[in-house]
OpenMM code with the backbone's topology and positions (N, CA, C; nanometers):
from openmm import Vec3, app, unit

residues = "UNK UNK UNK UNK UNK UNK UNK UNK UNK UNK UNK UNK UNK UNK UNK UNK UNK UNK UNK UNK UNK UNK UNK UNK UNK UNK UNK UNK UNK UNK UNK UNK UNK UNK UNK UNK UNK UNK UNK UNK UNK UNK UNK UNK UNK UNK UNK UNK UNK UNK UNK UNK UNK UNK UNK UNK UNK UNK UNK UNK UNK UNK UNK UNK UNK UNK UNK UNK UNK UNK UNK UNK UNK UNK UNK UNK UNK UNK UNK UNK UNK UNK".split()
positions = [
    Vec3(0.0838, -0.1167, 0.0000),
    Vec3(0.0000, 0.0000, 0.0000),
    Vec3(0.0892, 0.1242, 0.0000),
    Vec3(0.0445, 0.2263, -0.0669),
    Vec3(0.1194, 0.3517, -0.0780),
    Vec3(0.0381, 0.4642, -0.0144),
    Vec3(0.1038, 0.5457, 0.0674),
    Vec3(0.0404, 0.6571, 0.1373),
    Vec3(0.1254, 0.7819, 0.1168),
    Vec3(0.0590, 0.8961, 0.0932),
    Vec3(0.1286, 1.0239, 0.0774),
    Vec3(0.0886, 1.1172, 0.1903),
    Vec3(0.1848, 1.1978, 0.2368),
    Vec3(0.1555, 1.2972, 0.3394),
    Vec3(0.2563, 1.4110, 0.3314),
    Vec3(0.2109, 1.5295, 0.3674),
    Vec3(0.3004, 1.6444, 0.3789),
    Vec3(0.3353, 1.6702, 0.5251),
    Vec3(0.2746, 1.5967, 0.6143),
    Vec3(0.2918, 1.6126, 0.7587),
    Vec3(0.4130, 1.5318, 0.8064),
    Vec3(0.5142, 1.6021, 0.8545),
    Vec3(0.6371, 1.5353, 0.8989),
    Vec3(0.6089, 1.4420, 1.0168),
    Vec3(0.5233, 1.4845, 1.1091),
    Vec3(0.4948, 1.4014, 1.2259),
    Vec3(0.4140, 1.2776, 1.1880),
    Vec3(0.3214, 1.2918, 1.0954),
    Vec3(0.2483, 1.1751, 1.0456),
    Vec3(0.3453, 1.0794, 0.9769),
    Vec3(0.4337, 1.1341, 0.8953),
    Vec3(0.5343, 1.0517, 0.8286),
    Vec3(0.6223, 0.9788, 0.9275),
    Vec3(0.6610, 1.0480, 1.0335),
    Vec3(0.7429, 0.9841, 1.1364),
    Vec3(0.6668, 0.8694, 1.2017),
    Vec3(0.5388, 0.8913, 1.2278),
    Vec3(0.4574, 0.7846, 1.2848),
    Vec3(0.4496, 0.6652, 1.1901),
    Vec3(0.4327, 0.6919, 1.0613),
    Vec3(0.4275, 0.5824, 0.9644),
    Vec3(0.5589, 0.5044, 0.9609),
    Vec3(0.6700, 0.5753, 0.9764),
    Vec3(0.7997, 0.5060, 0.9817),
    Vec3(0.8073, 0.4134, 1.1028),
    Vec3(0.7526, 0.4576, 1.2160),
    Vec3(0.7564, 0.3723, 1.3358),
    Vec3(0.6635, 0.2526, 1.3238),
    Vec3(0.5725, 0.2573, 1.2271),
    Vec3(0.4788, 0.1473, 1.2055),
    Vec3(0.5208, 0.0582, 1.0880),
    Vec3(0.6447, 0.0684, 1.0475),
    Vec3(0.6956, -0.0201, 0.9435),
    Vec3(0.6912, 0.0356, 0.8034),
    Vec3(0.6507, 0.1601, 0.7890),
    Vec3(0.6486, 0.2218, 0.6570),
    Vec3(0.7896, 0.2478, 0.6062),
    Vec3(0.8041, 0.2474, 0.4741),
    Vec3(0.9326, 0.2781, 0.4100),
    Vec3(0.9143, 0.4021, 0.3240),
    Vec3(1.0013, 0.4991, 0.3439),
    Vec3(0.9977, 0.6182, 0.2598),
    Vec3(1.0532, 0.5793, 0.1236),
    Vec3(0.9709, 0.5912, 0.0193),
    Vec3(1.0138, 0.5499, -0.1147),
    Vec3(1.0357, 0.6676, -0.2083),
    Vec3(0.9812, 0.7848, -0.1727),
    Vec3(1.0006, 0.9017, -0.2576),
    Vec3(0.9684, 1.0269, -0.1786),
    Vec3(1.0221, 1.1386, -0.2262),
    Vec3(0.9942, 1.2693, -0.1683),
    Vec3(0.9723, 1.3643, -0.2846),
    Vec3(0.8498, 1.4111, -0.2986),
    Vec3(0.8119, 1.4967, -0.4106),
    Vec3(0.8175, 1.6425, -0.3668),
    Vec3(0.8887, 1.7269, -0.4427),
    Vec3(0.8991, 1.8684, -0.4111),
    Vec3(0.8088, 1.9457, -0.5062),
    Vec3(0.7257, 2.0337, -0.4488),
    Vec3(0.6349, 2.1166, -0.5262),
    Vec3(0.6792, 2.2617, -0.5136),
    Vec3(0.7152, 2.3219, -0.6250),
    Vec3(0.7617, 2.4600, -0.6252),
    Vec3(0.6608, 2.5531, -0.6920),
    Vec3(0.5370, 2.5084, -0.7137),
    Vec3(0.4398, 2.5890, -0.7865),
    Vec3(0.3733, 2.6941, -0.6984),
    Vec3(0.3712, 2.6747, -0.5708),
    Vec3(0.3061, 2.7689, -0.4800),
    Vec3(0.4048, 2.8768, -0.4363),
    Vec3(0.3559, 2.9667, -0.3566),
    Vec3(0.4395, 3.0739, -0.3031),
    Vec3(0.5543, 3.0166, -0.2198),
    Vec3(0.5276, 2.9048, -0.1563),
    Vec3(0.6260, 2.8410, -0.0694),
    Vec3(0.6495, 2.6977, -0.1163),
    Vec3(0.7746, 2.6540, -0.1200),
    Vec3(0.8048, 2.5165, -0.1610),
    Vec3(0.7559, 2.4199, -0.0541),
    Vec3(0.7030, 2.3070, -0.0996),
    Vec3(0.6564, 2.2047, -0.0065),
    Vec3(0.7091, 2.0688, -0.0497),
    Vec3(0.7026, 1.9756, 0.0409),
    Vec3(0.7431, 1.8391, 0.0111),
    Vec3(0.6334, 1.7416, 0.0492),
    Vec3(0.6187, 1.6395, -0.0312),
    Vec3(0.5226, 1.5326, -0.0031),
    Vec3(0.5997, 1.4027, 0.0104),
    Vec3(0.5840, 1.3386, 0.1243),
    Vec3(0.6511, 1.2115, 0.1512),
    Vec3(0.5653, 1.0975, 0.0980),
    Vec3(0.6284, 1.0016, 0.0330),
    Vec3(0.5587, 0.8854, -0.0209),
    Vec3(0.6102, 0.7622, 0.0535),
    Vec3(0.5192, 0.6930, 0.1196),
    Vec3(0.5539, 0.5739, 0.1980),
    Vec3(0.4872, 0.4510, 0.1397),
    Vec3(0.5520, 0.3373, 0.1585),
    Vec3(0.4931, 0.2079, 0.1235),
    Vec3(0.5049, 0.1154, 0.2427),
    Vec3(0.4067, 0.0267, 0.2571),
    Vec3(0.4100, -0.0719, 0.3640),
    Vec3(0.2713, -0.1267, 0.3917),
    Vec3(0.2667, -0.2211, 0.4814),
    Vec3(0.1422, -0.2872, 0.5193),
    Vec3(0.0588, -0.1981, 0.6113),
    Vec3(-0.0695, -0.1911, 0.5890),
    Vec3(-0.1664, -0.1237, 0.6765),
    Vec3(-0.1376, 0.0247, 0.7000),
    Vec3(-0.0643, 0.0903, 0.6090),
    Vec3(-0.0292, 0.2303, 0.6306),
    Vec3(-0.1507, 0.3217, 0.6295),
    Vec3(-0.2499, 0.2906, 0.5500),
    Vec3(-0.3702, 0.3741, 0.5476),
    Vec3(-0.4397, 0.3702, 0.6838),
    Vec3(-0.4463, 0.2548, 0.7439),
    Vec3(-0.5068, 0.2411, 0.8773),
    Vec3(-0.4276, 0.3216, 0.9797),
    Vec3(-0.2931, 0.3136, 0.9714),
    Vec3(-0.2086, 0.3885, 1.0645),
    Vec3(-0.2242, 0.5392, 1.0425),
    Vec3(-0.2365, 0.5810, 0.9167),
    Vec3(-0.2563, 0.7224, 0.8882),
    Vec3(-0.3910, 0.7700, 0.9433),
    Vec3(-0.4922, 0.6875, 0.9336),
    Vec3(-0.6231, 0.7216, 0.9894),
    Vec3(-0.6180, 0.7290, 1.1414),
    Vec3(-0.5459, 0.6350, 1.2052),
    Vec3(-0.5276, 0.6398, 1.3508),
    Vec3(-0.4619, 0.7718, 1.3910),
    Vec3(-0.3599, 0.8113, 1.3172),
    Vec3(-0.2901, 0.9364, 1.3452),
    Vec3(-0.3859, 1.0551, 1.3308),
    Vec3(-0.4650, 1.0562, 1.2251),
    Vec3(-0.5570, 1.1667, 1.1991),
    Vec3(-0.6654, 1.1775, 1.3064),
    Vec3(-0.7069, 1.0654, 1.3616),
    Vec3(-0.8085, 1.0655, 1.4677),
    Vec3(-0.7501, 1.0994, 1.6046),
    Vec3(-0.6183, 1.0962, 1.6163),
    Vec3(-0.5547, 1.1209, 1.7455),
    Vec3(-0.5369, 0.9950, 1.8277),
    Vec3(-0.5506, 0.8790, 1.7646),
    Vec3(-0.5384, 0.7508, 1.8335),
    Vec3(-0.3992, 0.6894, 1.8231),
    Vec3(-0.3049, 0.7601, 1.7636),
    Vec3(-0.1710, 0.7056, 1.7405),
    Vec3(-0.0874, 0.7126, 1.8682),
    Vec3(-0.0144, 0.6051, 1.8940),
    Vec3(0.0826, 0.6048, 2.0040),
    Vec3(0.2123, 0.5446, 1.9523),
    Vec3(0.3219, 0.6009, 1.9979),
    Vec3(0.4533, 0.5509, 1.9581),
    Vec3(0.5546, 0.5948, 2.0630),
    Vec3(0.6693, 0.5339, 2.0604),
    Vec3(0.7764, 0.5715, 2.1531),
    Vec3(0.8315, 0.7076, 2.1130),
    Vec3(0.8510, 0.7928, 2.2120),
    Vec3(0.8961, 0.9296, 2.1873),
    Vec3(1.0292, 0.9317, 2.1138),
    Vec3(1.1231, 0.8513, 2.1539),
    Vec3(1.2555, 0.8487, 2.0894),
    Vec3(1.2431, 0.8093, 1.9430),
    Vec3(1.1595, 0.7125, 1.9125),
    Vec3(1.1412, 0.6682, 1.7739),
    Vec3(1.0815, 0.7797, 1.6893),
    Vec3(0.9818, 0.8502, 1.7435),
    Vec3(0.9206, 0.9616, 1.6704),
    Vec3(1.0219, 1.0728, 1.6500),
    Vec3(1.0948, 1.1081, 1.7555),
    Vec3(1.1942, 1.2158, 1.7462),
    Vec3(1.2996, 1.1845, 1.6405),
    Vec3(1.3511, 1.0628, 1.6398),
    Vec3(1.4519, 1.0237, 1.5409),
    Vec3(1.3947, 1.0267, 1.3993),
    Vec3(1.2715, 0.9805, 1.3839),
    Vec3(1.2085, 0.9778, 1.2514),
    Vec3(1.1801, 1.1199, 1.2018),
    Vec3(1.1361, 1.2092, 1.2900),
    Vec3(1.1112, 1.3483, 1.2516),
    Vec3(1.2413, 1.4132, 1.2059),
    Vec3(1.3479, 1.3916, 1.2799),
    Vec3(1.4788, 1.4467, 1.2424),
    Vec3(1.5220, 1.3962, 1.1060),
    Vec3(1.5066, 1.2679, 1.0827),
    Vec3(1.5448, 1.2080, 0.9549),
    Vec3(1.4636, 1.2670, 0.8395),
    Vec3(1.3318, 1.2779, 0.8575),
    Vec3(1.2464, 1.3309, 0.7510),
    Vec3(1.2741, 1.4786, 0.7247),
    Vec3(1.2950, 1.5560, 0.8300),
    Vec3(1.3257, 1.6981, 0.8111),
    Vec3(1.4576, 1.7168, 0.7380),
    Vec3(1.5558, 1.6343, 0.7695),
    Vec3(1.6853, 1.6409, 0.7012),
    Vec3(1.6692, 1.6084, 0.5532),
    Vec3(1.5965, 1.5023, 0.5232),
    Vec3(1.5730, 1.4653, 0.3826),
    Vec3(1.4968, 1.5740, 0.3077),
    Vec3(1.3978, 1.6329, 0.3740),
    Vec3(1.3192, 1.7381, 0.3118),
    Vec3(1.4062, 1.8612, 0.2839),
    Vec3(1.4889, 1.8997, 0.3785),
    Vec3(1.5765, 2.0154, 0.3591),
    Vec3(1.6715, 1.9935, 0.2417),
    Vec3(1.7267, 1.8729, 0.2324),
    Vec3(1.8162, 1.8411, 0.1193),
    Vec3(1.7419, 1.8469, -0.0136),
    Vec3(1.6221, 1.7913, -0.0160),
    Vec3(1.5440, 1.7893, -0.1403),
    Vec3(1.5056, 1.9313, -0.1816),
    Vec3(1.4708, 2.0165, -0.0862),
    Vec3(1.4346, 2.1542, -0.1194),
    Vec3(1.5559, 2.2317, -0.1693),
    Vec3(1.6736, 2.2076, -0.1116),
    Vec3(1.7961, 2.2736, -0.1597),
    Vec3(1.8290, 2.2305, -0.3018),
    Vec3(1.8149, 2.1016, -0.3299),
    Vec3(1.8440, 2.0507, -0.4661),
    Vec3(1.7459, 2.1082, -0.5670),
    Vec3(1.6218, 2.1300, -0.5271),
    Vec3(1.5202, 2.1793, -0.6197),
    Vec3(1.5334, 2.3294, -0.6461),
    Vec3(1.6047, 2.3972, -0.5595),
    Vec3(1.6170, 2.5448, -0.5748),
    Vec3(1.7046, 2.5844, -0.6907),
] * unit.nanometer
topology = app.Topology()
chain = topology.addChain("A")
for resn in residues:
    res = topology.addResidue(resn, chain)
    for name in ("N", "CA", "C"):
        topology.addAtom(name, app.Element.getBySymbol(name[0]), res)
């Protein structure tokens, strides 16, 4: 299953649930550049829905590490696109 999100914290949660980041799409058409994370894995849509409802739980260290990783990748992708 493939899931897309622009939310770094949602993406971090998906990583803690076994998701794999397979692509990072940069959009430069708006006033501000944005990135969309593309994840693949089992049951990711269910995990994304849990996150959206506020039912998601994960270890703080795992989320913090995943957020740092995604922000770093996003910053690199935005620099390359500039």
